[in-house]
C-alpha positions in Angstrom: 0.0 0.2 -0.1 2.8 2.5 0.9 4.6 1.6 -2.3 1.6 2.4 -4.4 0.8 5.7 -2.5 4.2 6.9 -3.7 4.6 5.4 -6.8 5.3 8.0 -9.5 3.7 5.9 -12.4 0.6 5.7 -10.4 0.5 9.8 -9.8 1.2 10.2 -13.5 -2.2 8.2 -14.1 -3.9 9.7 -11.6 -2.9 13.2 -12.2 -3.9 12.6 -16.0 -7.5 12.1 -14.5 -7.4 15.0 -12.4 -6.7 17.2 -15.4 -9.2 15.6 -17.3 -11.9 15.9 -14.8 -11.5 19.5 -13.6 -11.0 20.6 -17.3 -14.3 19.3 -18.3 -15.4 20.7 -15.0 -14.2 24.2 -15.7 -15.5 24.1 -19.2 -19.0 23.2 -17.8 -19.3 25.7 -15.2 -17.8 28.8 -17.4 -20.2 27.9 -20.1 -23.3 28.3 -17.2 -24.3 24.6 -17.7 -24.0 23.5 -14.0 -25.9 25.3 -10.7 -23.3 28.2 -9.1 -23.9 26.3 -5.7 -24.4 22.6 -5.4 -26.7 22.9 -2.3 -26.9 20.0 0.0 -27.7 20.0 3.8 -25.1 19.8 6.0 -25.8 16.8 7.7 -26.2 14.7 4.4 -22.9 15.9 3.0 -21.0 14.9 6.3 -22.7 11.5 6.1 -21.4 11.2 2.5 -18.1 12.3 3.1 -18.2 9.7 6.1 -19.4 7.0 3.8 -16.4 7.5 1.3 -14.1 7.3 4.0 -15.1 4.1 5.3 -15.1 2.6 1.6 -11.3 3.2 1.7 -10.7 0.1 3.5 -12.2 -2.1 0.9 -9.8 -4.3 -0.4 -8.9 -4.7 -4.4 -9.8 -0.9 -5.2 -8.7 0.0 -8.8 -6.9 3.2 -7.8 -7.9 4.9 -10.9 -11.5 4.0 -10.6 -11.8 5.3 -7.3 -9.9 8.5 -7.5 -11.9 9.6 -10.4 -14.9 9.0 -8.2 -13.5 10.8 -5.4 -12.5 14.0 -7.6 -16.1 13.7 -9.3 -17.7 13.8 -6.0 -15.5 16.7 -4.7 -16.4 18.9 -7.8 -20.4 17.9 -7.7 -20.5 18.9 -4.5 -18.6 22.5 -4.2 -19.1 25.9 -4.6 -18.8 27.0 -8.6 -17.0 30.3 -7.9 -16.0 30.0 -11.8 -19.4 30.1 -12.9 -20.3 33.7 -14.4 -23.1 33.9 -11.5 -21.1 33.9 -8.6 -21.1 37.1 -7.6 -20.7 36.7 -3.6 -18.3 36.8 -1.0 -14.7 38.2 -1.6 -13.4 35.0 -2.9 -12.4 35.2 -6.7 -12.9 32.9 -9.6 -9.0 32.3 -9.3 -6.7 31.9 -12.6 -6.4 28.3 -13.1 -3.2 28.1 -13.8 -2.0 29.7 -10.9 -3.3 26.3 -8.9 -0.7 24.5 -11.2 2.3 26.6 -9.8 0.7 26.0 -6.2 0.4 22.5 -6.9 4.3 22.3 -7.3 4.7 23.2 -4.0 1.7 20.9 -2.6 3.4 17.5 -4.4 7.3 18.3 -3.4 6.0 19.9 -0.1 8.4 22.9 0.6 7.7 24.0 4.2 8.8 27.4 5.0 10.3 28.6 8.3 14.1 28.2 7.5 15.3 29.3 4.3 17.3 26.0 3.5 13.5 23.8 4.3 12.1 25.8 1.0 15.0 27.9 -0.6 12.9 28.5 -3.7 9.8 29.1 -2.1 11.6 31.9 0.4 13.1 33.2 -2.8 9.7 33.4 -4.4 8.0 35.0 -1.4 10.7 37.5 -1.1 10.7 38.7 -4.7 6.6 38.8 -4.5 6.5 40.7 -1.4 9.3 43.4 -3.0 7.0 43.6 -5.9 4.0 44.6 -3.8 6.0 46.9 -1.7 7.3 48.8 -4.6 3.7 49.0 -5.9 2.4 50.7 -2.6 5.3 53.4 -3.3 7.7 51.9 -0.9 11.6 51.5 -1.9 11.6 47.5 -1.7 15.0 47.7 0.2 13.8 49.7 3.0 10.5 48.0 3.2 9.8 44.5 4.0 6.9 41.8 4.5 6.0 38.4 4.3 2.9 36.0 2.9 0.5 34.2 5.4 -2.8 32.4 5.5 -5.3 34.9 4.8 -6.3 38.5 6.0 -7.4 37.6 9.6 -4.2 36.1 10.5 -2.2 38.9 8.3 -4.1 41.7 10.2 -3.3 39.7 13.6 0.2 39.9 12.5 0.7 43.8 11.9 -1.1 44.3 14.8 0.8 42.1 17.0 3.9 44.1 15.3 2.3 47.6 16.1 1.3 46.2 19.7 5.0 45.8 20.5 6.7 48.8 19.0 3.9 51.1 20.7 4.5 49.1 24.0 8.1 47.8 23.9 7.8 45.8 27.2 4.3 44.1 26.0 5.7 40.9 24.9 7.0 39.8 28.3 5.0 42.3 30.6 1.4 42.4 28.7 -0.7 45.3 27.8 -0.8 48.3 29.7 -4.6 48.9 30.7 -4.7 52.2 29.1 -4.2 50.8 25.6 -6.8 51.3 23.0 -7.2 50.4 19.4 -8.9 52.9 16.9 -10.4 51.1 14.1 -12.8 52.1 10.8 -16.6 51.5 12.1 -17.1 49.2 9.4 -13.7 47.3 9.7 -13.8 43.3 9.1 -14.5 41.5 12.4 -11.0 40.0 12.4 -9.9 43.2 13.7 -11.9 43.0 16.7 -11.0 39.4 17.1 -6.9 40.6 17.0 -7.7 42.7 20.0 -9.3 39.8 22.3 -6.1 37.4 20.9 -3.5 40.3 21.3 -4.7 40.9 24.9 -6.2 44.3 24.5 -9.6 43.2 24.7 -12.8 44.1 22.6 -14.1 46.5 24.9 -11.0 48.8 24.3 -11.5 49.0 20.6 -12.9 52.3 19.7 -14.9 52.9 16.4 -13.8 56.1 14.6 -17.0 57.6 13.3 -17.8 57.7 9.4 -18.6 60.2 6.8 -21.9 60.3 4.6 -19.7 57.9 2.2 -19.0 55.4 5.1 -15.4 56.4 5.1 -13.4 57.2 8.3 -13.8 61.0 8.9 -10.2 62.5 9.2 -11.5 65.4 11.8 -13.5 63.2 14.1 -10.9 60.7 13.9 -8.6 63.6 15.3 -10.8 64.6 18.0 -11.3 60.8 19.0 -7.6 60.7 19.5 -7.2 63.7 21.5 -10.3 62.5 23.8 -8.5 59.3 24.2 -5.1 61.5 25.3 -6.8 63.6 27.8 -8.3 60.5 29.4 -5.0 59.3 30.0 -5.2 56.4 27.2 -2.8 55.3 24.6 -3.5 54.4 21.2 -1.9 51.3 20.0 -2.9 51.7 16.4 -5.5 53.3 13.9 -6.6 50.9 11.5 -7.9 52.3 8.2 -10.0 50.5 5.6 -9.0 50.3 1.7 -11.7 49.1 1.2 -14.2 48.4 4.2 -15.7 45.0 3.6 -19.8 46.3 3.6 -20.1 48.6 0.5 -16.1 48.7 -0.3 -15.5 52.3 0.9 -11.8 53.6 0.7 -11.0 55.6 3.6 -9.0 59.2 3.1 -5.8 57.9 3.8 -3.4 61.2 3.3 -5.8 62.9 5.8 -5.6 60.1 8.1 -1.6 59.4 7.6 -1.3 63.1 8.9 -3.1 62.5 11.8 -1.6 59.7 12.9 1.9 61.2 12.2 0.9 64.4 14.2 0.0 62.0 17.0 2.6 59.7 16.7 0.4 56.7 16.3 1.0 53.6 14.2 -1.3 53.4 11.2 -2.1 50.1 9.7 -4.0 50.0 6.8 -6.4 46.6 5.7 -6.1 46.5 2.1 -7.1 43.0 1.7 -9.6 43.6 -0.9 -8.7 47.1 -2.3 -5.1 46.4 -2.3 -5.4 44.8 -5.8 -6.4 48.5 -7.2 -2.9 49.5 -6.9 -2.4 47.6 -10.3 -4.6 49.5 -11.9 -3.8 53.0 -13.8 -7.2 53.9 -13.8 -8.2 53.1 -10.1 -4.8 53.5 -7.9 -5.8 57.0 -7.0 -8.4 55.2 -4.5 -5.2 54.1 -2.3 -3.3 57.5 -2.6 -1.4 58.1 0.9 -1.2 54.1 1.5 2.8 54.9 1.2 2.1 56.9 4.6 1.1 53.8 6.3 3.2 51.9 8.9 1.7 48.2 7.6 -0.4 47.1 5.0 -2.5 44.0 4.5 -3.1 43.1 1.1 -4.8 39.8 -0.2 -3.7 38.5 -3.7 -6.5 35.7 -3.5 -8.8 38.6 -3.8 -8.2 41.2 -6.4 -5.2 39.5 -7.9 -7.3 36.4 -8.6 -4.8 33.7 -7.4 -6.0 30.9 -5.2 -6.5 31.1 -1.5 -4.7 31.6 0.4 -1.8 34.3 -0.2 -2.3 37.3 1.9 0.7 39.7 2.6 1.6 41.7 5.5 3.9 44.8 4.5 6.0 47.2 6.7 7.4 50.4 5.5 10.4 50.0 7.9 12.0 46.4 7.3 13.2 46.6 10.8 9.6 46.2 12.2 9.3 42.6 10.8 11.7 41.3 13.9 9.6 43.3 16.6 6.5 40.9 15.9 8.1 37.9 17.9 10.4 37.6 20.8 11.4 34.1 20.9 14.8 31.8 20.5 14.2 28.2 18.8 17.6 26.5 18.7 16.8 23.7 17.3 15.4 25.7 14.1 17.5 28.3 13.5 20.9 27.9 13.2 23.4 30.1 15.6 26.3 29.4 13.2 25.0 31.2 10.2 23.2 34.3 12.0 23.0 36.4 8.6 20.2 33.6 7.7 17.7 35.2 10.1 17.2 37.5 7.1 15.8 34.8 5.2 14.4 32.2 8.0 11.1 34.0 7.8 9.9 31.6 10.9 11.1 34.7 12.8 8.6 36.9 12.0 5.6 34.6 11.1 2.9 33.1 13.4 3.2 29.9 11.4 6.5 27.6 12.0 5.6 25.2 8.8 4.1 27.3 6.2 3.0 26.4 2.7 4.6 28.1 0.3 2.0 30.7 -0.2 3.4 32.8 -3.4 4.0 30.3 -6.0 0.6 31.0 -7.7 1.0 34.6 -7.6 4.7 34.4 -8.5 3.9 32.2 -11.7 1.1 34.1 -13.0 3.2 37.6 -12.7 6.1 36.1 -14.3 4.1 34.7 -17.2 1.7 37.6 -17.6 3.2 40.5 -15.9 1.2 43.1 -14.0 -1.3 44.0 -17.0 -3.1 40.8 -16.6 -3.8 42.1 -13.0 -4.8 45.4 -14.0 -7.5 43.9 -16.5 -9.1 42.0 -14.2 -9.4 44.8 -11.7 -10.4 47.2 -14.5 -13.0 44.7 -15.8 -14.8 43.8 -12.5 -15.0 47.5 -11.3 -16.6 48.3 -14.6 -19.3 45.4 -14.1 -19.9 46.8 -10.8 -20.7 50.1 -12.0 -22.7 48.9 -14.8 -25.0 47.2 -11.8 -25.4 50.1 -10.2 -26.6 52.0 -13.2 -29.1 49.0 -13.7 -30.3 49.6 -10.2 -30.9 53.2 -10.6 -32.7 52.8 -13.8 -34.9 50.0 -12.2 -38.0 51.4 -10.4 -38.1 48.3 -7.8 -34.3 48.4 -6.8 -32.6 50.8 -4.5 -28.9 51.0 -4.5 -27.3 52.0 -1.2 -24.2 53.8 -2.3 -22.0 54.7 -5.6 -19.6 51.8 -5.9 -16.1 52.5 -5.6 -14.8 49.1 -6.5 -16.5 45.9 -7.3 -19.0 45.7 -4.4 -22.6 46.9 -4.8 -25.1 46.9 -1.7 -28.6 47.6 -2.8 -32.3 46.4 -1.5 -35.1 45.2 -3.6 -38.2 47.1 -2.8 -41.4 45.8 -5.1 -44.5 47.9 -5.4 -46.3 45.3 -3.0 -43.7 46.0 -0.2 -43.9 50.1 0.0 -46.2 49.9 2.9 -45.0 47.0 4.9 -42.9 47.5 8.3 -39.2 47.8 8.0 -38.9 44.3 9.5 -41.0 42.8 6.5 -38.8 44.4 4.4 -35.7 43.2 5.5 -36.8 39.8 6.1 -37.8 39.7 2.4 -34.2 40.6 1.5 -33.0 37.5 3.3 -36.0 35.2 1.9 -34.8 36.1 -1.6 -31.4 35.5 -0.8 -31.7 32.2 0.7 -34.3 31.4 -2.2 -32.1 32.5 -4.8 -28.5 30.7 -3.7 -30.1 27.3 -3.0 -31.6 27.4 -6.5 -28.0 27.6 -7.8 -29.2 30.1 -10.1 -26.9 32.9 -8.5 -24.6 33.4 -5.6 -25.0 36.6 -3.6 -24.5 37.5 0.1 -26.4 40.1 2.4 -25.1 42.5 4.8 -26.5 45.1 7.2 -26.0 49.0 6.4 -27.2 51.6 9.1 -29.4 48.9 10.8 -31.2 47.4 7.6 -30.5 44.2 5.4 -29.1 44.8 2.1 -28.3 42.4 -0.9 -24.8 42.6 -1.7 -23.0 41.4 -4.8 -19.1 41.6 -5.3 -18.1 40.9 -9.0 -15.2 38.1 -8.4 -15.2 36.8 -11.8 -14.1 38.6 -15.0 -16.2 36.0 -17.2 -19.3 37.6 -15.7 -21.1 39.6 -18.4 -23.5 42.4 -18.4 -26.3 40.2 -19.5 -25.5 38.0 -16.3 -26.1 41.5 -14.1 -29.6 42.1 -15.7 -30.6 38.4 -15.3 -29.5 38.6 -11.8 -32.5 41.6 -11.4 -35.0 39.4 -13.1 -34.0 36.4 -10.8 -34.3 38.3 -7.7 -37.8 39.8 -9.0 -38.8 35.9 -9.5 -37.8 35.0 -5.9 -39.4 37.8 -4.5 -42.8 36.9 -6.1 -41.9 33.2 -5.0 -41.7 34.8 -1.6 -44.8 36.7 -1.9 -47.1 33.7 -2.6 -45.5 31.5 0.1 
């Protein structure tokens, strides 16, 4: 059995099946011949997965037949992000080719903590990070960063660094009782989660007021910092958004950065989603001032369209990456080669063993250059603007903002609902969304804006067309009629 599991000739046959089934699947999905979501009740899905585990012990299984069965089941029960009607969460229809580069790291297992364990993976990560830093507007030799597993871990890492710089004794002594964190009101929930993990506590997170475009208001931020200081508080960091998740609002970074510098406060920018706009000549102005930040999070597995996970934590001052942790691991790091600490990223990441996260991004970037990323950003942003215009032109829809990127939030407001209570109107949005996604016709999400339930679209597939977006409105109307009758 061990010999068969490792046999290169069997791997060759199975990888051929993998190629056939995935190619067939992608072709079908992109041509809209499958549902967007293959809905299955959770308990049914778990029972099916368990039954396939149990059958693995059967003697005499044909490896090729069994492998095809398992791959087919995986594809038949998943979410089809490459379907042009997937316009839901901020997870893209990734560039399929990128997965092939990722697969090389997976098959050969290139863990990253010390350079010698994954030398090419470490070199690729350093090259990608330097390129991202240059895109921000930093000198690649003065700045630094790392790749990590998702925006939540990336934001936690950056704020841990900010904590240790702002409170130098906090690694050993813990945080003082007068520490506070100021964040965008619509910040991703991982920011509050990070406050709990860091020992700050969620009760010491201060929400900065927003302007009429749901951006952090610089003047009110200034007043908030003054109030905290006068109360004897010390601000660990200010967390700005580029962009905030609910409607994709980009904070006015130059003004925020000036306020942070005036008060000598660490500025962290969560650009997990919006960082991709830096690749676009048409849209990079949305992030003007990001070069003034102390730290930035930018997820390539969002608007750079590579497979999850590939999130970056970037520091304007490269020395700060060594402030995140203060630990020794003599079994891991070679004291005979102290210069290698510059390349052993286990000293400045949460992970010790780490997947080679940069292969997909590096491979696609090396093949196509920056132009591909620019076209993907421009295409999806343009489609969101088109959807917004459709909503404006429709009597039974109400857009809730002017989109700055590829995120659009709106409500369905049919005539029969005009006299209904607010609670009933909100309930309709939820019911429509549930009916829509379980039908497999479209996948969208919902959010809360100023206490109201809204439908939310994020155009994360460049193969989505204007006709698809027009069809979405009709599908919502149909679902609304079905809910009304029910």
